BAFI-17570 format. One record per residue: residue in three letters; chain; y, z, x of N, C-alpha, C, O, CB in turn. Coordinates in nm, 3 decimals. Each point is the difference from the previous one (the first is absolute). Glycine has a CB too. Layout:
N
{'ALA' 'A' {Y Z X} {Y Z X} {Y Z X} {Y Z X} {Y Z X}}
...
This chain:
107
{'MET' 'A' {0.958 6.504 10.425} {0.044 0.066 0.128} {-0.108 -0.013 0.105} {-0.120 0.008 -0.028} {0.261 0.156 -0.100}}
{'ALA' 'A' {-0.092 -0.185 0.256} {-0.102 -0.021 0.100} {-0.054 0.132 0.048} {0.072 0.099 0.010} {0.037 -0.312 0.059}}
{'LYS' 'A' {-0.244 0.215 -0.039} {-0.071 0.104 0.059} {0.054 0.023 0.143} {0.013 -0.095 0.077} {-0.216 0.041 -0.222}}
{'VAL' 'A' {0.235 0.185 0.181} {0.050 0.019 0.132} {-0.094 0.094 0.080} {0.006 0.004 0.123} {0.230 -0.041 -0.210}}
{'LEU' 'A' {-0.321 0.110 0.018} {-0.086 0.104 0.068} {-0.116 0.025 -0.078} {0.009 0.011 -0.122} {0.177 0.094 0.225}}
{'THR' 'A' {-0.302 -0.094 -0.037} {-0.125 0.045 -0.060} {-0.052 0.125 0.057} {-0.009 0.012 0.122} {-0.039 -0.237 -0.167}}
{'LEU' 'A' {0.014 0.317 -0.033} {-0.046 0.132 0.051} {-0.136 0.023 -0.054} {-0.034 -0.047 -0.108} {0.265 0.140 0.122}}
{'THR' 'A' {-0.316 -0.014 0.068} {-0.127 0.037 -0.045} {-0.005 0.148 -0.027} {0.013 0.078 0.094} {-0.111 -0.266 0.030}}
{'THR' 'A' {0.081 0.232 -0.249} {-0.003 0.142 -0.024} {-0.131 0.037 -0.084} {-0.021 -0.053 -0.109} {0.285 0.059 0.118}}
{'ASP' 'A' {-0.343 0.079 0.042} {-0.131 0.039 -0.064} {-0.081 -0.120 -0.029} {-0.058 -0.010 -0.108} {0.160 0.208 0.006}}
{'GLY' 'A' {-0.109 -0.290 0.194} {-0.081 -0.127 -0.019} {0.057 -0.100 -0.094} {-0.068 -0.097 -0.031} {-0.124 0.229 0.077}}
{'ARG' 'A' {0.310 -0.117 -0.094} {0.055 -0.100 -0.087} {0.121 -0.067 0.065} {0.079 0.067 0.067} {-0.162 0.062 -0.267}}
{'ASN' 'A' {0.099 -0.250 0.184} {0.111 -0.079 0.047} {0.114 0.017 -0.102} {-0.016 -0.013 -0.121} {-0.138 -0.156 0.242}}
{'LEU' 'A' {0.268 0.200 -0.063} {0.126 0.006 -0.080} {0.097 -0.093 0.046} {0.029 0.001 0.119} {-0.065 0.225 -0.164}}
{'GLU' 'A' {0.093 -0.311 -0.038} {0.102 -0.091 0.039} {0.135 0.051 -0.045} {0.024 0.029 -0.117} {-0.186 -0.217 0.107}}
{'ILE' 'A' {0.250 0.196 0.109} {0.143 0.049 -0.029} {0.090 -0.124 0.008} {-0.006 -0.077 0.096} {-0.032 0.318 0.004}}
{'GLU' 'A' {0.115 -0.258 -0.196} {0.096 -0.114 -0.005} {0.135 0.054 0.052} {0.029 0.120 0.000} {-0.149 -0.234 -0.204}}
{'ASN' 'A' {0.198 0.014 0.251} {0.126 0.035 0.057} {0.100 0.002 -0.115} {0.035 -0.106 -0.053} {-0.093 0.004 0.283}}
{'ARG' 'A' {0.102 0.214 -0.269} {0.108 0.007 -0.106} {0.110 0.084 0.052} {-0.027 0.102 0.062} {-0.135 -0.126 -0.251}}
{'ILE' 'A' {0.286 -0.014 0.168} {0.120 0.077 0.049} {0.096 0.012 -0.111} {0.023 -0.097 -0.072} {-0.051 0.018 0.306}}
{'THR' 'A' {0.087 0.197 -0.250} {0.108 0.015 -0.089} {0.125 0.039 0.068} {0.004 0.100 0.071} {-0.162 -0.044 -0.240}}
{'THR' 'A' {0.253 -0.125 0.151} {0.136 0.038 0.066} {0.104 0.031 -0.107} {0.015 -0.071 -0.099} {-0.063 -0.080 0.300}}
{'LEU' 'A' {0.121 0.261 -0.175} {0.089 0.058 -0.100} {0.136 0.029 0.079} {0.001 0.078 0.094} {-0.202 0.029 -0.242}}
{'LEU' 'A' {0.308 -0.169 0.108} {0.133 0.016 0.046} {0.054 0.107 -0.091} {0.007 -0.022 -0.121} {0.024 -0.219 0.210}}
{'THR' 'A' {0.007 0.356 -0.038} {0.042 0.114 -0.103} {0.119 0.082 0.054} {0.024 0.012 0.120} {-0.269 0.010 -0.202}}
{'THR' 'A' {0.315 0.030 -0.013} {0.105 0.097 0.020} {-0.027 0.131 -0.073} {0.084 0.090 -0.005} {0.075 -0.278 0.034}}
{'GLN' 'A' {-0.282 0.195 -0.087} {-0.042 0.110 -0.079} {-0.118 0.080 0.055} {-0.065 -0.042 0.096} {0.150 -0.086 -0.281}}
{'ASN' 'A' {-0.109 0.237 0.128} {-0.112 0.086 0.041} {-0.124 -0.080 -0.069} {0.006 -0.047 -0.114} {0.136 0.294 0.131}}
{'VAL' 'A' {-0.256 -0.256 0.069} {-0.110 -0.070 -0.034} {-0.125 0.068 0.018} {-0.006 0.063 0.105} {0.129 -0.243 -0.057}}
{'THR' 'A' {-0.229 0.186 -0.125} {-0.129 0.044 0.045} {-0.088 -0.127 0.012} {-0.017 -0.081 -0.091} {0.043 0.317 -0.020}}
{'ALA' 'A' {-0.082 -0.243 0.241} {-0.075 -0.116 0.036} {-0.120 -0.019 -0.081} {-0.055 0.100 -0.045} {0.138 -0.076 0.263}}
{'GLY' 'A' {-0.131 -0.142 -0.241} {-0.119 -0.027 -0.067} {-0.119 0.024 0.089} {0.015 0.043 0.114} {0.104 -0.202 -0.253}}
{'SER' 'A' {-0.243 0.129 0.084} {-0.122 0.027 0.085} {-0.104 -0.096 -0.045} {-0.118 0.035 0.006} {0.169 0.212 0.027}}
{'ALA' 'A' {-0.016 -0.372 -0.079} {-0.102 -0.097 -0.038} {-0.080 -0.031 0.125} {0.056 -0.020 0.108} {0.087 -0.080 -0.296}}
{'ILE' 'A' {-0.284 0.097 0.172} {-0.088 -0.024 0.101} {0.036 -0.137 0.070} {0.031 -0.099 -0.065} {-0.207 0.238 -0.062}}
{'GLY' 'A' {0.170 -0.137 0.256} {0.021 -0.129 0.079} {0.142 -0.053 0.006} {0.022 -0.116 0.033} {-0.250 0.060 -0.097}}
{'THR' 'A' {0.325 0.140 0.032} {0.131 -0.042 -0.006} {0.087 0.074 0.101} {0.002 0.123 -0.005} {-0.039 -0.181 -0.232}}
{'ASP' 'A' {0.106 -0.007 0.326} {0.090 0.057 0.099} {0.139 0.002 -0.074} {0.035 -0.090 -0.077} {-0.172 0.000 0.293}}
{'TYR' 'A' {0.212 0.198 -0.186} {0.136 0.011 -0.070} {0.103 0.011 0.106} {-0.012 0.070 0.101} {-0.081 0.046 -0.304}}
{'ILE' 'A' {0.198 -0.190 0.174} {0.119 -0.009 0.090} {0.129 0.040 -0.088} {0.028 -0.063 -0.102} {-0.143 -0.132 0.254}}
{'PHE' 'A' {0.186 0.298 -0.109} {0.114 0.051 -0.065} {0.123 -0.023 0.085} {0.006 0.051 0.111} {-0.148 0.116 -0.227}}
{'LEU' 'A' {0.243 -0.245 0.065} {0.122 -0.027 0.074} {0.102 0.070 -0.069} {0.045 -0.045 -0.105} {-0.113 -0.171 0.186}}
{'CYS' 'A' {0.116 0.333 -0.027} {0.087 0.086 -0.068} {0.145 -0.028 0.047} {0.028 0.001 0.120} {-0.214 0.173 -0.144}}
{'THR' 'A' {0.277 -0.199 -0.071} {0.126 -0.037 0.033} {0.106 0.117 -0.045} {0.121 -0.015 0.014} {-0.200 -0.240 -0.034}}
{'GLY' 'A' {0.025 0.363 -0.032} {0.090 0.107 -0.043} {-0.066 0.132 0.033} {-0.104 0.005 0.066} {0.204 -0.147 -0.252}}
{'ASN' 'A' {-0.037 0.251 0.138} {-0.057 0.139 0.029} {-0.109 0.019 -0.098} {0.022 0.039 -0.114} {0.195 0.061 0.200}}
{'CYS' 'A' {-0.334 -0.128 -0.040} {-0.125 0.020 -0.096} {-0.113 0.076 0.068} {-0.002 0.015 0.122} {0.053 -0.234 -0.239}}
{'THR' 'A' {-0.143 0.266 0.035} {-0.121 0.070 0.038} {-0.114 -0.090 -0.037} {-0.004 -0.049 -0.113} {0.106 0.278 0.083}}
{'ILE' 'A' {-0.197 -0.252 0.123} {-0.131 -0.066 -0.032} {-0.110 0.104 0.000} {-0.010 0.075 0.098} {0.086 -0.292 0.005}}
{'THR' 'A' {-0.156 0.225 -0.200} {-0.106 0.099 -0.013} {-0.119 -0.078 0.018} {-0.023 -0.093 -0.078} {0.141 0.249 -0.074}}
{'LEU' 'A' {-0.205 -0.127 0.255} {-0.122 -0.067 0.017} {-0.106 0.073 -0.090} {0.007 0.120 -0.027} {0.059 -0.197 0.269}}
{'PRO' 'A' {-0.167 -0.009 -0.285} {-0.095 0.053 -0.080} {-0.106 0.086 0.081} {0.017 0.017 0.120} {0.026 -0.214 -0.274}}
{'THR' 'A' {-0.146 0.249 0.091} {-0.091 0.074 0.076} {-0.066 -0.085 0.106} {-0.023 -0.120 -0.021} {-0.011 0.265 -0.172}}
{'ALA' 'A' {0.002 -0.084 0.308} {-0.075 -0.060 0.111} {-0.146 -0.017 -0.025} {-0.064 -0.083 0.065} {0.228 0.180 0.081}}
{'VAL' 'A' {-0.218 -0.023 -0.234} {-0.141 0.002 -0.030} {-0.055 -0.122 -0.055} {0.046 -0.040 -0.107} {-0.020 0.265 0.073}}
{'SER' 'A' {-0.117 -0.288 0.091} {-0.053 -0.134 -0.045} {0.098 -0.104 -0.003} {-0.021 -0.098 -0.073} {-0.135 0.209 -0.056}}
{'ASN' 'A' {0.271 -0.103 0.206} {0.105 -0.099 -0.001} {-0.001 -0.071 0.133} {0.031 0.064 0.101} {0.109 0.070 -0.263}}
{'PHE' 'A' {-0.172 -0.254 0.169} {-0.010 -0.076 0.131} {0.100 -0.113 0.006} {-0.023 -0.101 0.067} {-0.221 0.156 -0.054}}
{'ASN' 'A' {0.355 -0.038 -0.083} {0.108 -0.096 0.000} {0.095 0.035 0.115} {-0.002 0.114 0.047} {-0.018 -0.150 -0.299}}
{'LYS' 'A' {0.103 -0.057 0.300} {0.100 0.032 0.091} {0.141 -0.003 -0.067} {0.033 -0.093 -0.073} {-0.182 0.002 0.255}}
{'TYR' 'A' {0.227 0.194 -0.156} {0.136 0.012 -0.060} {0.101 -0.014 0.112} {-0.009 0.069 0.102} {-0.072 0.085 -0.290}}
{'THR' 'A' {0.177 -0.243 0.170} {0.108 -0.021 0.092} {0.137 0.031 -0.066} {0.033 -0.059 -0.103} {-0.174 -0.114 0.221}}
{'VAL' 'A' {0.221 0.264 -0.058} {0.129 0.038 -0.059} {0.105 -0.041 0.104} {-0.013 0.032 0.118} {-0.084 0.169 -0.258}}
{'LYS' 'A' {0.201 -0.273 0.096} {0.105 -0.046 0.091} {0.132 0.043 -0.063} {0.029 -0.027 -0.117} {-0.167 -0.174 0.204}}
{'ASN' 'A' {0.224 0.275 0.002} {0.130 0.034 -0.055} {0.083 -0.126 0.034} {0.030 -0.024 0.117} {-0.051 0.291 -0.087}}
{'ALA' 'A' {0.058 -0.346 -0.130} {0.078 -0.118 0.015} {0.148 0.023 -0.042} {0.077 -0.094 -0.016} {-0.287 -0.040 -0.023}}
{'GLY' 'A' {0.244 0.257 0.022} {0.134 0.036 -0.040} {0.074 0.087 0.100} {-0.026 -0.003 0.121} {-0.054 -0.015 -0.349}}
{'VAL' 'A' {0.174 0.096 0.175} {0.078 0.084 0.085} {-0.020 0.151 -0.034} {0.058 0.085 0.068} {0.108 -0.276 -0.046}}
{'ALA' 'A' {-0.242 0.226 -0.122} {-0.024 0.137 -0.030} {-0.132 0.039 0.041} {-0.081 -0.087 0.033} {0.232 0.077 -0.213}}
{'ILE' 'A' {-0.183 0.140 0.180} {-0.133 0.055 0.040} {-0.099 -0.039 -0.102} {0.027 0.007 -0.119} {0.075 0.185 0.237}}
{'VAL' 'A' {-0.228 -0.235 -0.070} {-0.113 -0.018 -0.096} {-0.099 0.114 0.031} {-0.022 0.031 0.117} {0.049 -0.293 -0.132}}
{'THR' 'A' {-0.084 0.322 -0.081} {-0.094 0.110 0.007} {-0.138 -0.047 -0.046} {-0.012 -0.071 -0.099} {0.199 0.236 0.060}}
{'ILE' 'A' {-0.288 -0.125 0.110} {-0.138 -0.037 -0.041} {-0.071 0.136 -0.019} {-0.009 0.079 0.094} {0.004 -0.311 0.037}}
{'VAL' 'A' {-0.045 0.258 -0.250} {-0.080 0.119 -0.038} {-0.145 -0.029 -0.036} {-0.035 -0.115 -0.026} {0.244 0.212 -0.054}}
{'PHE' 'A' {-0.290 0.002 0.078} {-0.140 -0.022 -0.021} {-0.052 0.089 -0.118} {0.054 0.108 -0.024} {-0.079 -0.169 0.272}}
{'THR' 'A' {-0.074 0.018 -0.315} {-0.050 0.069 -0.117} {-0.108 0.102 0.035} {-0.063 -0.012 0.105} {0.118 -0.189 -0.239}}
{'ALA' 'A' {-0.078 0.295 0.053} {-0.115 0.090 -0.004} {-0.005 0.090 0.134} {-0.108 0.040 0.045} {-0.020 -0.216 -0.196}}
{'GLY' 'A' {0.249 0.204 0.210} {0.003 0.090 0.118} {-0.035 -0.084 0.127} {-0.011 0.060 0.107} {-0.057 0.147 -0.253}}
{'GLN' 'A' {0.050 -0.335 0.142} {-0.040 -0.087 0.112} {0.120 -0.013 0.093} {0.112 0.039 -0.033} {-0.281 -0.168 -0.110}}
{'ASN' 'A' {0.140 0.070 0.261} {0.104 -0.024 0.098} {-0.032 -0.123 0.084} {-0.104 -0.064 -0.011} {0.154 0.309 0.016}}
{'ALA' 'A' {0.039 -0.269 0.073} {-0.019 -0.121 0.100} {0.026 0.054 0.144} {0.111 0.039 0.038} {-0.028 -0.222 -0.215}}
{'ASP' 'A' {-0.192 0.183 0.252} {0.007 0.048 0.141} {0.069 0.146 0.004} {0.086 0.030 0.083} {-0.071 -0.285 0.004}}
{'ASP' 'A' {-0.064 0.344 -0.190} {0.048 0.135 -0.013} {0.143 0.019 -0.044} {0.053 0.111 0.007} {-0.213 -0.066 0.159}}
{'SER' 'A' {0.222 -0.151 -0.211} {0.138 0.013 -0.057} {-0.017 -0.017 -0.157} {-0.069 -0.088 -0.051} {0.190 -0.010 0.272}}
{'THR' 'A' {-0.051 0.194 -0.291} {-0.016 -0.007 -0.154} {0.109 -0.101 -0.056} {-0.013 -0.046 -0.113} {-0.078 0.300 0.097}}
{'THR' 'A' {0.198 -0.286 0.095} {0.093 -0.102 -0.037} {0.038 -0.079 0.125} {-0.002 0.052 0.112} {0.088 0.087 -0.305}}
{'ILE' 'A' {-0.050 -0.269 0.172} {0.047 -0.078 0.107} {0.140 -0.059 -0.040} {0.013 -0.059 -0.107} {-0.256 0.005 0.181}}
{'SER' 'A' {0.341 0.071 0.008} {0.129 -0.063 -0.015} {0.017 -0.120 0.083} {-0.031 0.001 0.119} {0.120 0.212 -0.172}}
{'LEU' 'A' {-0.038 -0.320 -0.010} {0.030 -0.128 0.070} {0.151 -0.018 0.010} {0.070 -0.001 -0.102} {-0.285 -0.103 0.017}}
{'ASN' 'A' {0.263 0.089 0.203} {0.141 -0.039 0.014} {0.015 -0.152 -0.023} {-0.100 -0.073 0.000} {0.139 0.265 0.166}}
{'PRO' 'A' {0.088 -0.241 -0.185} {0.013 -0.139 -0.002} {-0.065 -0.086 0.100} {0.014 0.022 0.120} {0.175 0.038 -0.217}}
{'GLY' 'A' {-0.263 -0.163 0.050} {-0.071 -0.084 0.099} {-0.136 0.037 0.035} {-0.077 -0.082 0.050} {0.284 0.043 0.035}}
{'GLU' 'A' {-0.240 0.165 -0.112} {-0.138 0.052 0.034} {-0.103 -0.036 -0.101} {0.029 -0.016 -0.118} {0.074 0.202 0.232}}
{'ALA' 'A' {-0.232 -0.201 -0.063} {-0.112 -0.038 -0.087} {-0.118 0.085 0.043} {-0.008 0.038 0.117} {0.093 -0.278 -0.151}}
{'ARG' 'A' {-0.179 0.273 -0.056} {-0.131 0.059 0.023} {-0.107 -0.057 -0.076} {0.019 -0.042 -0.115} {0.089 0.235 0.165}}
{'GLU' 'A' {-0.229 -0.198 0.013} {-0.122 -0.044 -0.075} {-0.093 0.114 -0.005} {-0.017 0.079 0.093} {0.040 -0.317 -0.023}}
{'PHE' 'A' {-0.085 0.240 -0.188} {-0.101 0.116 -0.025} {-0.130 -0.054 -0.037} {-0.004 -0.103 -0.068} {0.181 0.255 -0.009}}
{'ILE' 'A' {-0.291 -0.091 0.117} {-0.126 -0.018 -0.044} {-0.078 0.129 -0.016} {0.034 0.098 0.066} {-0.021 -0.315 0.037}}
{'SER' 'A' {-0.108 0.221 -0.182} {-0.071 0.129 -0.036} {-0.118 0.018 0.092} {-0.062 -0.094 0.051} {0.130 0.076 -0.293}}
{'ASN' 'A' {-0.095 0.151 0.262} {-0.126 0.039 0.073} {-0.094 0.054 -0.107} {-0.102 0.061 0.033} {0.222 -0.004 0.191}}
{'ASN' 'A' {-0.087 -0.078 -0.352} {-0.080 0.045 -0.111} {0.033 0.154 -0.036} {-0.059 0.059 -0.091} {-0.128 -0.233 0.164}}
{'THR' 'A' {0.275 0.229 -0.003} {0.043 0.133 -0.031} {0.153 0.010 0.004} {0.055 0.052 -0.096} {-0.271 0.036 0.189}}
{'ASN' 'A' {0.288 -0.133 0.009} {0.138 -0.011 0.015} {0.043 -0.138 0.052} {-0.085 -0.088 0.016} {0.088 0.332 0.020}}
{'TRP' 'A' {0.119 -0.264 -0.012} {0.060 -0.118 0.044} {0.012 -0.008 0.153} {0.024 0.104 0.061} {0.095 -0.108 -0.278}}
{'LEU' 'A' {-0.133 -0.106 0.281} {0.027 -0.017 0.145} {0.123 -0.098 0.011} {0.016 -0.092 -0.080} {-0.270 0.131 0.149}}
{'ILE' 'A' {0.335 -0.013 0.030} {0.121 -0.096 0.019} {-0.055 -0.094 0.109} {-0.062 0.041 0.098} {0.266 0.132 -0.157}}
{'LEU' 'A' {-0.178 -0.299 0.034} {-0.043 -0.106 0.103} {0.107 -0.021 0.099} {-0.015 -0.081 0.092} {-0.125 -0.036 -0.257}}
């Protein structure tokens, strides 16, 4: 995989590779949290996507409602996104999430 970003943390260089996981789903899913992996969920049915903990998670999560039912995004461990404990996506809507190391932010 190609290197896309180099960070310096505590005097060490860390190379982050570009990895993307895409899932087309009609089921409830708990998102993964593999380091350096961005996740894309294309939901075509009535489903709930649960984001993992925001703590030490620097992946980007994209959820797209590609169907006609409501898609719900929930958060673990009492976390939230922009002070919302759940996010509902109507058909055609999408949201991207990144961590501030405590909670999720909506891009």
